[in-house]
FITI-226077 format. One record per residue (C-alpha): x, y, z. Coordinates in steps of 0.5 Angstrom, whole numbers, plus 500, padded with zeros to 3 digits. Example, Ala and Ser with C-alpha at 12.3 -4.5 7.8 and 13.67 -1.06 7.14 Angstrom:
<recs>
525491516 527498514 
</recs>
This chain:
<recs>
507166524 507159521 504153525 506145523 505142516 502144510 497140507 496143500 497149496 491153493 489159489 496163489 497167483 505169483 507175480 513174475 514181473 514186479 509192479 510199482 503201485 502208487 497208493 490211491 486215496 483211501 480213508 484211514 480207519 486206524 493207526 498207531 504212529 507210536 508217538 506216546 511215551 509208552 505202548 498204548 494199552 488202549 490199542 495193544 495187549 502184551 502176550 506173556 509166557 515161555 510156552 514156545 507158542 506152538 513153534 518151539 520158540 526159545 524166548 519168554 515173552 515178558 510184560 515189561 518195558 525192557 522188551 517192548 518200549 517206545 523209542 531209544 532207552 538212552 536218548 529221550 529225543 529219539 522217539 516215535 517208533 516202537 521197539 520189540 527187543 530180544 535179549 539173552 537173559 534167563 527168565 521164567 519159571 519151570 517149565 517155561 524158564 527160558 534163556 532169552 526174553 522178548 516181546 509179543 503184542 496184539 490188538 485182540 478185543 481192541 481192534 478187529 477188521 475185515 478187508 482193507 489196506 495195511 501199511 507198516 514201516 519197519 526195520 528188522 534186526 540182524 537175523 543171522 542166525 536164529 531171530 524170527 520177527 513177524 507182523 501177522 494177523 489171526 482171525 478174531 474168532 481164534 478164541 472160539 474156533 482155534 487155529 487154523 480154523 481162524 485163518 492166519 495172514 502173515 504180512 512179514 516173516 523173516 529168518 526162515 531156516 533155508 534163508 539163514 542157511 543160504 545167508 539171505 535171512 536179512 534180505 528175504 521176507 515171506 508172506 503166507 496165508 493159512 486156513 483150515 482145509 475142511 475136506 482135508 481127509 478127502 484130499 489125504 485119506 490117511 490124514 489124522 482126524 484133527 484140525 492141525 493136519 488140516 492146515 493149508 497154506 499159500 506162500 511166496 517171498 521177496 528178496 530185496 537188493 539191500 538188507 532189511 536191517 540197514 534201514 526202514 522198509 514199507 510192508 503192505 497188504 491189500 485185502 479184499 473179498 477176492 484177493 490178498 496182495 503183498 508188497 515190499 517197498 511198493 513192489 508187488 510179489 504176492 497175490 492170493 486169490 480167495 476162491 469164490 463160493 468155496 466152503 473149504 475156505 471161508 476164513 478170509 471173509 471174517 475179521 482179523 486182529 494184529 500181532 507183532 512179535 520177535 521170536 528167538 529160535 523155533 523148531 517150526 520156522 527157524 529150525 534152531 532149538 538149541 540156545 547155543 546155536 543162536 548167533 544173531 547179535 543180541 540184544 536185537 531190536 525190531 523197530 516199527 515206525 507206524 502201522 496204518 489201516 485204510 478202508 476199501 469198499 468192503 471194509 468193516 472194523 471194530 475198535 474200542 477207541 470208538 466205544 464210550 467208557 461206561 461209568 457209575 452204575 450200569 444196569 444189566 437186568 434191573 428195572 428200578 435201580 437208578 443207573 447211568 447206562 444199561 442194556 435196556 428194559 428188555 435185555 436179551 436172555 440166552 438159555 444155554 442148556 438144561 434150564 426150564 422156567 420156574 415161577 417166583 416173585 421178583 426182587 424188584 420190578 416185575 421181571 425175574 430170571 427163575 429156572 430149574 435145572 434137572 439132573 443129567 446135564 450141565 446148565 447155564 444162561 447168560 445176558 449178552 450185550 449183542 454183537 453190535 453193542 459191545 461195552 467198554 467197561 474199563 472204568 469198572 476194573 476196580 468195581 463190583 458185579 452185583 445181583 440178587 439171588 435166591 435158592 435152597 440148593 447147595 449145588 455149586 454155581 459159577 458166575 462169569 463175564 465174557 469179553 471179545 478175547 475169550 473163547 474155549 478153543 484155546 486155553 490161553 483165551 478162556 475167562 476165569 469164573 467165580 465159583 459159589 460153592 458152600 464147600 469152598 467157603 466164600 459165597 460173596 453174600 449168597 445165603 441158600 435159605 430160599 430168600 433174596 440175598 445180594 451177591 457182591 463179586 469184585 470184578 478183579 475176581 474174573 480173570 483173563 477178561 478184556 474189560 474194554 470189550 465186554 460182550 456178555 455182562 453176566 452168566 451162570 453155569 453149573 455142572 450136571 446136578 445130582 437132583 433138581 436145582 431151582 434158583 432165581 436171579 434179579 437186579 443185576 448191575 455193575 457198580 464202579 469202585 474206587 481204588 485203594 490209594 495209599 500215599 505220603 507214607 508207608 502202606 502195611 500189607 501184613 504186620 502186627 507192629 508196623 504202622 503207616 498211612 493205611 493198612 491192608 485189611 484182610 477179609 475186606 481189602 482182599 485176602 492171602 491165598 495159598 494156591 491149590 493147597 501147595 503149602 501147609 502152615 507150620 509154627 515159627 517164631 515171628 520176625 515181629 509181633 505174634 503172627 507170621 506166614 510160615 509153611 512147609 511144602 505139601 509135596 505138590 512139586 511146586 508151591 505158590 501164594 499171594 495177597 490178592 486184593 478185592 479192589 485195585 490198588 493205586 501204588 503210584 505213590 511208590 513209583 519213585 527212587 525211595 519206593 520199596 517193597 520191604 518184608 522179612 523172610 527166612 528159609 533154610 532150604 538151599 536147593 529149591 528155587 522160588 520167586 517174589 512177584 507182583 501183578 497188575 491188570 485183568 488178563 493172564 500174564 498182563 502186568 506180571 513180574 517175577 524176581 528170582 531168588 535162585 539157590 546159590 544167589 543172594 538177591 537183595 542180600 538175602 541168605 538161606 541160613 534159616 534166620 529172619 532177614 529184611 529184604 528191600 526191593 526197589 519198586 522200580 524193579 517191578 514197575 517196568 512190567 507192573 502197572 502200579 495204577 491197578 495192582 491186584 496181586 500185591 505180593 506173590 511167592 511162587 516156587 518149583 519143587 518141594 521147599 523144606 520151609 519158608 516164612 514171611 512177615 512184616 510186609 509193607 511198602 515204604 517211601 510213598 509220596 503223592 499218588 498219580 490221579 486215577 481215571 482221566 483217560 487222554 482224548 483220542 485224536 484224529 487229524 483226518 485223512 492224508 491229502 494230496 494237492 495238485 498245483 496250481 491249487 495251493 490250499 487244503 482243509 484238514 477236518 480233525 476230530 477228538 473224543 474224550 471217554 470221561 470228559 470233554 475236549 477243552 482245546 484244539 491246536 494245529 501246528 506245522 511239523 515240517 514242510 518246504 515253507 510256512 503256509 498260512 494257517 486258518 482255524 489253528 485253534 479249532 478242529 478244522 484247519 485251512 492251510 494256504 500258500 502251499 508250494 510243491 513238497 510234503 507237509 506234516 501237520 499235527 492236531 493236539 487236543 486237550 481235555 477238561 482235566 489237562 490230558 492231551 494227545 495228538 495225531 498227524 496228517 500229511 499233505 503232499 503238493 505236486 504238479 503235473 509237469 514231468 521232470 527232466 532227465 540228463 544221461 550225460 555226454 556220450 562216452 568212448 572206451 578202448 579195451 582193455 578198459 571195460 567199465 565206465 561211470 556215467 553221471 546223470 542228473 534229474 531236475 524238476 521245476 515244481 517238485 523233487 526227484 524221488 527215483 533214478 533208474 538206469 536200463 540197457 536199451 541195446 548193445 552186443 551184450 548185457 553188461 553189469 550195472 552198479 548203482 542202477 537206482 542212483 544218478 551215477 551208474 557204473 557199467 562194467 564187463 563191457 566188450 567191443 561194440 556200441 551200447 545205449 543206456 537210458 536214465 529214467 527219473 521220477 518226481 514226487 508226483 509220480 511223473 517220469 522223464 528219460 534220456 539216453 547216452 551212447 557208449 562206444 567200446 573199441 578193441 585193442 591189439 592184445 592184453 598187456 602183461 603184466 596185468 589180468 586177463 579175463 578167461 572169457 577174452 580168448 581169441 580162439 578156443 576149443 571145447 569150452 563154454 562161458 557162464 555168469 560167474 559167482 566170483 567176487 566182481 561178477 562178470 563171466 567165467 569159462 566152464 565145461 573145461 575137459 581134458 584137451 580143451 584150450 583157450 588162446 590169448 593175444 598178449 603184449 608182454 612189456 618186458 622179457 623176464 620171470 612172471 608170477 602167474 595166478 589162475 583163478 579156478 573153481 573145482 569140486 574135485 582135485 586133479 585138474 591140471 592147467 598148462 600155460 603154453 607158447 606154441 608147443 612149449 609148456 611155460 608153466 603148469 599148476 595142479 589143483 590139489 585141493 577141491 574148492 568146494 563147488 563150481 562157483 567156489 573160487 581159489 587162486 593157484 600160483 606158479 611162475 613162467 618166463 615170458 619173451 617180450 612183445 606181441 604173442 599168443 599164449 595158450 591155456 591148456 587143460 592137461 587134465 580137465 574138471 575145473 572152471 577158470 575166471 581170470 589169469 594174472 601176470 605179475 613181474 614179482 612179489 611187490 616190495 614197494 609200499 605204494 601208500 608211503 607218503 601218498 595223499 590221504 582223505 579221512 572221515 574224521 580225526 580225533 584231534 590235530 595230533 592224529 591226522 590221516 597222513 600219519 597212517 602212511 608216513 612210514 613211522 610206526 610211532 605215529 597214528 591216525 585216529 578217528 572220532 568215536 562213532 561208526 562208520 569211519 574210513 581212510 583212503 589213499 591216492 596211489 597216484 596211478 592205477 595198480 593191481 593190488 595183491 597185498 594190504 597190511 594194516 597195523 592197528 592201535 588198540 582202538 582197532 576195527 572189528 568189521 571193515 572192508 578193503 575197497 578199491 576205486 578208480 575215481 572215489 565216486 564209487 567203490 565197486 571193488 571189495 578186496 577183502 571183507 573182515 568180520 570179528 577182527 581181534 588182532 592188531 596186525 592184519 596182513 592181507 595177501 593174495 588179493 586181486 583187484 585194480 584201482 588208483 584209490 584204496 579205502 579202509 571202510 570200518 563199520 564197527 569198532 572194537 572199543 568205545 574209542 574211534 579207529 586208529 591206524 599206525 601204518 597202512 601199507 599197500 603193495 601191487 604192480 602197475 596195470 589194470 583188469 583187462 576186458 574181453 578181447 575180440 574173437 578170431 581163429 588161428 585156422 586159415 582154411 576157412 574164409 568168410 566174406 563179406 565180413 561184416 555182412 547183412 544177409 548172405 555170408 560166403 564160406 570158403 574152406 567148408 563143405 556143403 552140409 557142414 553144421 555151423 553154430 552161432 554164439 554171442 560174445 557172452 558165450 550163449 548159443 543163439 542160432 544154428 545153420 548148415 553150409 548150403 552151396 558155399 553160403 549161410 543165410 544170417 538174415 534172422 541174426 540180430 546185429 552184433 558180434 558173433 563167434 561161428 563154430 564150423 564142425 568138420 567132423 574132426 575138429 571145431 574151427 572158430 571164426 568171428 563175424 560182425 552182423 550189420 
</recs>
């Protein structure tokens, strides 16, 4: 995710032409198909907190399954994908209290890699406005060097401020790389001397035709030593060239790890810091189907799944201790600082670590594993670090261990040490009398450590001593332990009188700690017995305390409907907020859950009245975040402010049944690489593997999940499968492995079978149109005798203009905005093997004698004009509009008025300012006039002006004259009068569904307000009515029953195979009568298409009414001029055109029929040479110095 500002841009090669890349065979080295019941904590770690993460984000990332989970919460069969869900809910403790929650996970310390191909299939939520999903990577050295020195690769980032402001947030993905520009102060001498300023980046984006929240899309990065290349749906749009031998950019030659998160708001990327401005629908789900990593030539990777779990006793520095594993007889010893060797007798064997630290500097040494010898010590989380030590010094020592996630550059990655300080009391067995003593430290005491990837098994450090400090260390080893596992009854944490199956023994099983002396004990009457935990504030502005276990607790026996945490509590403080919590795991924030006891609320019935009350919290309120298999803080209290008084007593867990067994890790299964088979070969061998860190593999089972037939499976109960009898298509085979304790896991492999015979395309029969019809639907097909068709693509090969193509990536395409001429369209089909076939179709468009009135006349279809130009329009329906209209400009139109009478005339205009005046003229007579009194908001922001005119019948020329210019014009509509006939009454209808026989579709058009059509209870739903003929629709009225539609469109079609015209889009409807007037569109079939309901029921319509006039949208007409003093011949012409009526030297400009100037000429000896002009229809402008005369020319 992007941080702070950019300093410079470097080495970014952007692709101007999109390129489809077919995946080559690569070795799969890591994947998560998210096919387990919950997030795999062997691969991922949840990040927790509400700090804003350097970006001013507004959410709190929780460790609970309410925000990160697998599959649907409501449908157990809907699984196999990861969900990160953002919710609008208050969570967190000041200063990290937030109004939103979400999730963030990473693979740091569990999977790091350098170079490879990353593929992810993901579906984004609706991001408008304020959501920020990201799939990205940070350098694995981030804990040690910080950002941006670690480097960053953003594969997916969406929801950028400019994108949601331009309403493309759901269509646009941004890919960026960040690095630290080492010479940033040379580039900018005024830059501050800090690393944040040195952030350099290179970014690009892709905008897709659809929306990322409509369906899953494929995101891919190919990372090599020379390039980072980005794709969406196999379309390349990003290419960052990594500079060779550039000391300023070395980040991208180091390992990285993954991060997935869904942020809410943020000052840095989204540009929203006010929670009230978050308008995106919540809860919102970021869904990930899979993530796969393939190797390339230079790939290196580390994964803890390949590391065996150590068990029993592990030797770090010991010679005689019996061990199950060790660092060897001569482990590497690192002296970090200020330690000189000292002589002493070893505790055991012959080797000893003996040193003297002198005053004036800190001291330290360590026993690392070595970079290629990382140890998976997860089985030791409930164990101890043991060593023998002797000293006479009273100087404090700090003992620690380090994992690959730890470092000192970022506060959130620093490991926690155990301090041996005589002044603090707990020495863990150390006696400072100069003799050897065993020190035993529970490994739970070392906070924020990832035990799956330990890189340093032991270290000791101390501050600068005031006098020489001599100490010796020997016999260092790790010892695994046994969790405390109460079951079949109550477990008593703190009570004088309560009995149960077991009780927390303070001083043995752990202790109750007040955090940083924030509470002071005070006397009170206990709830029971003679003791209670009673405190007043210590005026620190916050307070906290916890029962912290020295051995992990397995509390899974209380993971049932009857399991509860029960305690007595009292306070008379009515203003100070506090929380009751529980925590599992070894990393900061991991497995943490806080339950709010806010002022003014009565959680679990608790009242702040100063009397003892019993609080019972169901364990299910904790277990969504807390892993009950490894609880290390059994009871926590944390508050903000200075609480007047607080007392707790009689704490226990009740409702215990049988605990879940501990320690059996499920096997890790790999079904092998995906395979491709080309017919006539029809068999494949899949080589699977499975490992079990704490046992053996007992069985293998292969099954076919999907495929075009049922092939023969040989070796289905072994690791290696042979599948034969394959046919063309895609198969998915699953390998399931079960270990010797009954735990199982699975993995899938895909086999794609293709042949080398290309598919056959059929673009359909040639088509002929006569204007004003200016669109055509072409139905193509594709066949493949040995596979399937996977893609269609229509393109324009030739034609007088480039028309608009709708559904160009489907079998059936619609070509619109056609003008007179011949077009050639090509259909290309692609099969599942990547081969293609093509076929062409001709479309011949003929002209007509004039535009029919009543009807719609396109502004660009003039027969003559003065001063105007044309351009692509942004108005509904697309096409072309007339622009650059200045005072005195005009356009003439040849029309055929069906009958004399009064007509409503509507002008479709765009004007950034008021004052423009449009006149409709016949000769010099002004028939109608309309003035723009309200600015539309821009040159492509459209509105409709209405007036009336009396027209004579028959063929004639009407002129649209700019009495005052300053506007664009898209079309002119002529309607006989306001339609009064309901065109839908008793017409034929089709519906998506009916609720029952009593609510048919016909009831919506029967004119009876007491009857209705009602659908089934799901989205989407639709109803369409056949009007019986083509009409220009100007009004649609819908009378809903209470079960109305919230979001819907009013659509038109000529044939129901596609619905290209959207008359109206409605979002957030709350009324039951929707009367849409001022509509403009032509079609025979009208559809109401609902995508979201207002109730839990279906959608229900009492009456659907449609009004309009007969006629259809008129296409562009032929050009000509009303001037007679210039004559062209021959016309059509090939090379030389003779010009009569224009003097030599007259300039001539040639425009194509889309209004774009193509060539310029000079009349020479009564001719112009057009040999360089491509074939087609053109408009020639002759400028005689007084006026411009326009003539039409056909170039053969």
